[in-house]
N, C-alpha and C positions, 0 to 999 in steps of 0.2 A: 766682471771686469778687472781690466789691467792696470797697468800705469802706464809714462809718460813713452815709454820702450815700447810699445804696441801702438802709437799714433802713427802712421806712415804717410808723409808727404807732406808734411808739417811740420819736419824737424827746427826751423827757426822758429819758430811759437813757441815749439814746446822748449825750446834754449832757453829766450826769454824769461817765462813762466817758471823754469826751475832755476836762473839766476837772481831774479827778485824774490823767489824762495830762499835762496844761498845765503843771498845779501840783507835777509828779512827788508825789503823794500816793494812792501805788498801794494799796489794801491787800491783805493776803498771802491774802486767800480771798474767794470771790462766790459767791454763788445766786442764778441766773439761774430764777425761776418762769414757769410758766407751761403753758398749753394746748397738745397738739400741734400742729405745723406754724405756729406762731405764728413763729418767728423764733430759738430761743433757743439753737440748734446754731451759727447763720449769727452774729449776733449776738458770742458766745463766741468764733470762731475769729477773726473780725475785731479781735474786743480782745486775741487775744494776738498774732494779727498785730502790732497796734499796739505792743503794748508790746515788742519784738524789732527795731522798724522802727530801722534807721539814720540814713531821710531825713527826715520833718517832725515825727514825733515825735508830736503828738496823733493822728496817724490815718496808717494806711499807707499807704505812700508807692509801693507796690506795685510800687515799681521797682529796690530795692536788695535785694542778693543775700540780706539776710535773707528781705526779702518773698516773692521770687522761690520762696526752699524755702519759706516756710509756704503759699503757692499750691500747692505739689505735693506738700505733706504731707511734706516732708525733710526738718524744720530739728531739728538735733539736740536744740532746748532747749525743741519745744513736744510735750509727753510728749502723747499722747492713751491713755487708759485702757481697755485691754480686755478683753474676759472670754469667758470659751468656754462657760460654759453662758448660752446667752439670755435667761432672766430670773434671774438671779442675779449679782451681784458680788459674789466673796469675799472672806474673808480673806487667803489667796494670791495674790490678783491685787494687792491693795493694796500687801503687803509685797514682795512681787517689782518690781512696777511704779513703787510711790512710796518705803516705808521703806526699801531697799535700793538705793535709787538717789537721792533727795534730797540725799544726804552729798556726792555728786560735785558739785564746782564748774560753773557753765555752759561748756558748751564754747564758745561764741563770743556768744553774746547776754548782756545783764547781768541776764536771770533763767533762771531754769527754771522753765515753767509748763506745769500741770498739768490735762487736760482731762477732765474725767468726766461723758461723757451719762449720761443713763437713772439720773441717781444716786439716784433710790428704789430702786432694786433692789440696793443693798450687803443683804447680811446685816450681822444683830446682832452677830456676830464683824468684820466688815467694818469697819462703821462706829467701833468703840472702836477698830482699830487706826490709820480716819483721822484719829480724835479727837487721838490718842496726837501724830501730828504737827502736826495745827491747833494742840495748845498751844504750844509752841514750834519752828517752822519756820525755817530757816533763813532769812537775809534778803533772800535770793535766789530764794525759791519762793513760786509765786503758784498758788493753784487755781482752777481755774473751773468749778464744778459746777453742770449744768444738769438740771432736772428738773421734769417736770408733775405729781408729789403730794410737793410740800414737804413736807407734813403727815407723812409717814413718817421725815423726815430727825428725829432727835431733837434737843430744845432745845440739847443741850450742842454739834451742831455749827454749828445754824442762828447760835446767838449769836456766834459766834466770825466770822462771814462777813458781807458787805455782802449784803444782798438786794436783790432788782430783782424786783417779778413785772411781767410782761408783761400787759398788757389784747388783749384782742380789736379787731383790726381793724374800724373802719364801713363797712359798702355804702360810703358816699359816699366815704370813701377809698380801698378799693379799684376803685371805678369811675374815681375822676380819676387813677389810677396806670394804670389800664388803657387809658383815654385817652388819657393822655401816650405812652403806649407803641405804641400803633396810630399816632398823629400822627407818630412819629418811625421807623415802621416803613411810613408811604404805606400802611397799610393803613383801606380805608374800614369802618365800620361804623355799627352802628344803636344809638342810645341804648337802647333797650330790651334790646339784647342785651347793652349790656355790663351793665346793670342786671340783668338776669337771674342774669352770671354772679358778678357783687357778690354778690348774696343768696345765693347757692349754696354759693359758695366758707365764708360762715357763719365769716366773721373770719380766712381764713387765706389771706393773700396768695399764698405758694406754690401752693396748691389752685388758686386764681383764675387 
């Protein structure tokens, strides 16, 4: 994993998050909405790592103990909410991994960060259980919810979160990034080939 500087095409969102870190005005809940492969999970993990970083603060230094733990997905205060059913996040998932856990203060970092990918898969019961925690969360708790379908999340939850909508990355931006990468790797490529890959990626830097 890299840092904010490696998130291509979403510079304004990165700037907002870094400003919040710099000014220490972090919200208790975030919604990151966007199409698949747009970088939502990546930016959520970078932000979580930055929140816990003991180095530079407004961006993850990637060398402190906290960052190394985050990179290895072994940080005790960055909790990734999992679910056994592939297409459903149930109420028991929220109760056992969030509600029954967030009363325990952070083990080593300033926050307990809960990451939920595919948040649109929450059942109605799970949404209600999460809503209760969002209404009066402990001051050290931060939620980061990533979703491809924000319209499936009730307004009662959305209204309690800062929302960021990822836009599709332009073919020109993807092409430039590919060109820079090829130059760094000393690989000769044809301009037409880069244009073709950029178009076929259809807004997804990861696919490109």
